[in-house]
N, C-alpha and C positions, 0 to 999 in steps of 0.2 A: 588293742590297748598297748601303749608304750610302757615298757618296764623301766622302773626307776634304777638309776645307777647308785652306787654306794654314797657318793657325795650328796646327791639329792636326798637320799634317805636320811643321812646325818643332819642335813639342813632342816628337814621336816621334824626330826626328833628334837633338835635344838629349839625350833619355833614352838613346839608343843610344850617343852619344859619352860620356856620363857612365859608362855601364855598361862601355864598353871601357877607359876610364881606370882604373876600379876593377879590372877584370880584369888590366890591366897591373901594377898595384901588388900585387895578391894573388899573381899568378904569380911576379913578381920576388922578393917576400918569401919565398914558399914554396919556391922552387926555386933562387934565385940567378941565374936567367936573366932578364936585363933586355933586352927586345927593343927596342933603340934605334931601329932604322929604323921599327918599328911606332909607337913613341911620336912620332917626328918627323912621320910621316905623319898620325897622329891629331891632333896639334896644328895642323898645316898645313891638312889637308883636312877633318877632322871624321870622325865615325864612319861615316856613310853612304858616303862616298867610299872610305874605307879598306875597308869591307866589300865594296863593288863591286870594288875593285882586287884584293882577295884572292880573291874568288869567281870572277873572270874570268881569273885568272892561268893560264898554260899549265902551270906546274909548281907542285908543293906547296911552300909556304913553309918556310923554316928553322924558324920559330916553330911551325908545325903539327907538323913532325917532332919538335920538342922536346917539345911537349905529348903527342904520341903516346908518346914514350919515357918520359915521366913518368906515363903513364896518366891524363892530364888533358884528354882530348879534349872532355869536357863543358864545359871552360872555353875552348874555341876560339871564334873569331869566327863560324865556321860554325854552331856550336851556339847561340850567342847569337841569331843572326838567325832561328833556327827557334823560339825561345821565343815562346809566345803573348803578345799584348799586350792 
């Protein structure tokens, strides 16, 4: 398997961050649920660190529970990181 160089890695991180900003907007507009802590962390840490934080959490996030309630788990950070690139 080919190893990614630093510029490829940064590009993927940037795409992930953009994808998560898009997700935030679509979920907010579609459900009225605006995940303010998620947005704050996304702006401060970027998509990769937000994904790491959520995936390593001991408990399920409020946002994940809300997406589950709305039948939108396909729009979760967990689903996004599993998408092929």
